[in-house]
C-alpha positions as CSV (number, residue, x, y, z in Angstrom):
1,M,12.2,-5.4,11.9
2,P,10.5,-2.6,10.0
3,I,7.4,-0.8,11.4
4,T,4.6,-1.5,8.9
5,I,1.7,1.0,8.3
6,A,-1.0,-0.3,6.0
7,L,-3.8,1.8,4.5
8,A,-7.1,0.5,3.2
9,G,-10.4,1.9,2.1
10,K,-12.9,1.8,-0.8
11,G,-12.0,3.5,-4.0
12,G,-12.3,7.2,-4.2
13,V,-11.9,8.1,-0.5
14,G,-8.5,9.7,-0.9
15,K,-6.5,6.8,0.6
16,T,-3.6,7.1,-1.8
17,T,-3.2,10.8,-1.1
18,I,-3.1,10.1,2.7
19,A,-0.6,7.3,2.0
20,A,1.7,9.8,0.2
21,L,1.4,12.2,3.1
22,V,2.2,9.4,5.6
23,I,5.4,8.8,3.7
24,R,6.2,12.5,3.7
25,Y,5.7,12.7,7.5
26,L,8.0,9.7,8.0
27,V,10.7,11.3,5.8
28,E,10.6,14.6,7.7
29,T,10.3,13.3,11.2
30,Q,11.6,9.8,11.6
31,P,15.0,8.2,11.1
32,G,15.7,5.5,8.5
33,S,14.4,4.8,5.0
34,I,10.9,4.0,3.9
35,L,9.6,1.3,1.5
36,A,6.3,2.2,-0.1
37,I,4.3,-0.7,-1.5
38,D,1.5,0.1,-3.9
39,A,-0.7,-3.0,-3.4
40,D,-3.7,-1.5,-5.3
41,P,-4.0,-2.9,-8.8
42,S,-4.7,0.6,-10.2
43,S,-1.1,1.4,-9.2
44,N,-1.2,5.2,-8.9
45,L,0.7,5.8,-5.7
46,N,3.7,6.7,-7.8
47,M,1.8,9.8,-9.1
48,A,1.1,10.9,-5.6
49,L,4.8,10.5,-4.8
50,G,6.1,12.0,-8.0
51,L,8.0,8.9,-9.1
52,P,8.1,7.1,-12.4
53,L,6.6,3.6,-12.7
54,D,7.8,1.4,-15.5
55,W,7.6,-2.1,-14.2
56,T,5.3,-3.8,-11.5
57,V,5.6,-7.0,-9.6
58,G,2.6,-8.2,-11.7
59,D,4.6,-7.6,-14.9
60,I,7.6,-9.5,-13.4
61,R,5.4,-12.4,-12.4
62,E,3.8,-12.7,-15.8
63,D,7.2,-12.4,-17.6
64,L,8.6,-15.2,-15.4
65,L,5.7,-17.5,-16.1
66,S,6.0,-16.8,-19.8
67,Q,9.7,-17.7,-19.7
68,V,9.0,-20.9,-17.8
69,K,6.4,-21.9,-20.3
70,Q,8.8,-21.2,-23.2
71,S,11.5,-23.3,-21.5
72,L,9.1,-26.2,-21.0
73,T,7.9,-26.0,-24.6
74,A,11.5,-26.1,-25.8
75,G,12.3,-29.1,-23.7
76,G,13.7,-27.4,-20.7
77,A,14.0,-28.8,-17.2
78,A,11.0,-30.6,-15.9
79,M,10.6,-28.1,-13.1
80,G,10.6,-25.2,-15.5
81,A,14.1,-23.8,-15.0
82,L,15.1,-20.6,-16.7
83,P,17.7,-20.4,-19.3
84,G,21.3,-20.2,-18.0
85,G,20.5,-22.1,-14.9
86,V,19.0,-19.1,-13.1
87,S,16.5,-20.0,-10.4
88,K,13.1,-18.5,-10.2
89,H,14.0,-16.9,-6.8
90,E,17.2,-15.4,-8.2
91,Y,15.3,-14.0,-11.2
92,L,12.5,-12.5,-9.1
93,A,14.9,-11.0,-6.6
94,Y,16.9,-9.3,-9.3
95,E,13.9,-8.0,-11.2
96,V,12.0,-6.8,-8.1
97,R,15.0,-4.8,-6.9
98,S,15.5,-3.4,-10.4
99,A,11.8,-2.3,-10.4
100,L,12.2,-0.2,-7.3
101,S,11.5,3.5,-8.0
102,E,13.8,5.6,-5.9
103,G,12.8,8.9,-4.1
104,P,14.4,11.0,-1.4
105,R,14.8,8.5,1.5
106,F,11.9,6.3,0.2
107,D,11.6,3.7,-2.5
108,L,8.4,2.5,-4.2
109,I,7.4,-0.9,-5.5
110,A,4.1,-1.5,-7.2
111,M,2.3,-4.9,-7.0
112,G,0.4,-4.2,-10.2
113,R,-2.2,-6.4,-11.8
114,S,-3.7,-9.5,-10.3
115,E,-3.0,-13.0,-11.6
116,G,-4.3,-14.3,-14.9
117,Q,-5.0,-17.9,-15.7
118,G,-2.7,-20.6,-14.5
119,C,-1.0,-21.7,-11.3
120,Y,0.7,-18.9,-9.3
121,C,1.3,-20.6,-6.0
122,A,5.1,-21.2,-6.4
123,V,5.7,-17.8,-7.9
124,N,3.8,-16.0,-5.2
125,H,5.7,-17.9,-2.5
126,N,9.0,-16.7,-4.0
127,L,7.6,-13.2,-4.3
128,R,6.7,-13.2,-0.6
129,E,10.2,-14.2,0.3
130,V,11.8,-11.6,-2.0
131,I,9.6,-8.7,-0.8
132,D,10.0,-9.7,2.8
133,G,13.8,-9.8,2.3
134,I,13.8,-6.4,0.7
135,S,11.6,-5.0,3.5
136,K,14.2,-5.8,6.1
137,N,16.4,-3.1,4.8
138,Y,13.9,-0.3,5.7
139,R,12.9,1.3,8.9
140,Y,9.3,1.7,7.8
141,V,7.1,0.0,5.2
142,V,3.9,1.8,4.1
143,I,1.4,-0.2,2.1
144,D,-1.4,1.3,0.0
145,N,-3.9,-1.6,-0.2
146,E,-7.0,-2.3,-2.3
147,A,-10.2,-2.5,-0.4
148,G,-10.1,-6.3,0.1
149,M,-6.5,-6.2,1.4
150,E,-5.7,-9.2,-0.9
151,H,-1.9,-8.7,-0.8
152,L,-2.0,-8.7,3.0
153,S,-4.1,-11.8,3.0
154,R,-1.6,-13.5,0.7
155,R,1.2,-12.5,3.1
156,T,3.2,-10.5,0.6
157,T,4.3,-8.5,3.7
158,R,5.1,-9.0,7.3
159,D,2.8,-8.3,10.3
160,V,1.3,-4.8,10.5
161,Q,1.7,-2.5,13.4
162,H,-0.9,0.1,12.2
163,L,-3.8,-0.4,9.9
164,L,-5.4,2.9,8.8
165,V,-8.9,2.5,7.4
166,V,-9.9,5.6,5.4
167,S,-13.5,6.6,4.9
168,D,-15.3,9.5,3.4
169,P,-17.7,11.4,5.7
170,T,-20.9,9.4,4.8
171,Q,-22.8,6.6,6.4
172,R,-22.1,4.4,3.3
173,G,-18.4,5.2,3.6
174,L,-18.4,4.2,7.2
175,V,-20.3,1.0,6.5
176,A,-17.7,0.1,3.9
177,A,-14.9,1.0,6.3
178,Q,-16.4,-1.3,8.9
179,R,-16.5,-4.2,6.4
180,I,-13.0,-3.6,5.3
181,A,-11.8,-3.5,8.9
182,S,-13.6,-6.7,9.6
183,F,-11.3,-8.5,7.1
184,R,-8.5,-8.1,9.5
185,H,-10.0,-10.9,11.6
186,E,-9.7,-13.3,8.6
187,L,-6.0,-12.5,7.7
188,D,-3.3,-14.9,8.6
189,I,-1.1,-12.0,10.0
190,D,-1.0,-10.0,13.2
191,I,-2.4,-6.5,12.9
192,E,-1.6,-4.8,16.2
193,N,-3.7,-1.6,15.9
194,T,-6.5,-0.6,13.6
195,H,-7.6,3.0,13.3
196,L,-10.3,4.9,11.4
197,I,-9.6,8.1,9.5
198,I,-12.4,10.2,8.1
199,N,-11.2,12.1,5.1
200,R,-12.5,15.2,3.3
201,L,-14.6,16.3,6.2
202,P,-16.1,19.8,5.6
203,G,-16.4,20.7,9.3
204,A,-17.0,18.9,12.5
205,V,-18.2,15.3,12.6
206,P,-22.0,15.4,12.3
207,P,-23.8,13.8,15.3
208,P,-25.3,10.9,13.2
209,L,-21.8,10.0,11.9
210,K,-20.3,10.3,15.4
211,A,-23.0,7.9,16.7
212,F,-22.1,5.4,14.1
213,V,-18.3,5.7,14.7
214,D,-19.0,5.0,18.4
215,T,-20.4,1.6,17.5
216,L,-17.2,0.5,15.7
217,D,-14.7,-1.9,17.2
218,F,-11.8,0.2,16.1
219,P,-11.2,3.8,17.2
220,L,-11.4,7.1,15.3
221,L,-7.8,8.3,15.0
222,G,-8.7,11.6,13.5
223,T,-10.2,13.5,10.6
224,V,-8.8,15.2,7.5
225,P,-10.5,18.4,6.3
226,Q,-11.8,19.0,2.8
227,D,-9.1,21.2,1.1
228,E,-9.4,22.8,-2.3
229,T,-5.6,22.7,-2.7
230,I,-5.6,18.9,-2.7
231,V,-8.5,18.9,-5.2
232,E,-6.4,21.1,-7.5
233,Y,-3.4,18.8,-7.1
234,E,-5.6,15.8,-8.1
235,Y,-7.0,17.7,-11.1
236,S,-3.6,18.7,-12.3
237,G,-1.8,15.4,-11.5
238,R,0.7,17.2,-9.3
239,P,2.2,14.9,-6.6
240,A,0.3,15.2,-3.3
241,I,3.6,14.7,-1.4
242,E,4.6,18.3,-2.6
243,V,1.7,20.1,-0.7
244,D,2.9,22.9,1.5
245,A,3.9,22.1,5.1
246,D,1.1,24.3,6.5
247,S,-1.5,22.5,4.4
248,P,-4.5,21.6,6.7
249,V,-4.5,18.1,5.2
250,Y,-0.8,17.5,5.9
251,Q,-1.1,19.0,9.3
252,A,-4.0,16.7,10.1
253,V,-2.1,13.6,8.9
254,S,0.9,14.7,10.8
255,A,-1.0,15.1,14.0
256,M,-2.5,11.6,13.7
257,L,0.8,9.9,13.1
258,A,2.3,11.8,16.0
259,K,-0.2,10.0,18.2
260,I,0.7,6.5,17.1
261,L,4.4,6.6,16.4
């Protein structure tokens, strides 16, 4: 079974950059391959990893439903079979595997857009089985989630060993992180460990923030310093995974992962 690390946080806190550096740390220090799942509808983890992204699971799902509707309109099988007798599961398995973007010892799949109008239950059930089946081939699965962790709640992945909740160094950010972390009690999956990461901290944790952190029901794993190099990478679109090994940001992420793995 793979070890699953999920990241969550409100938009703009640098969660995707940290996800990319988590993947780099695993590549450099851990055996086995890594599957990166971009579960944020904005789908930009590929940019942080330096990989192309031509096709998302959302695109595949919509294409399948379009084919099923065309088949029914043309008098196809009552259950909406695809042309040529291909089952929905077979179609999804082939398309999802074809959509994987390949990197050095890690692959990426992006979940993409959310559902439009119509019934998605059967398709989502098949997608869960397909993605879980693919995940078995990897040692680690790293998931970059949207704030609400919708894809975790819909069980598109297996149980999570480490949930990393990322916040900026503000009271508002920590309140948002607290709310996001509280969702874990509502999910129908087992999250073994939940940790807080404070990102873009320009120094030591100020006493008011430290006092608030001490009230949370999940521990502070560590902090990531503000770094102008990362800011320059974000401005230029250069992949965050390429930052120098001695980067303070990468060193901070590495130290945190060394604690939990």
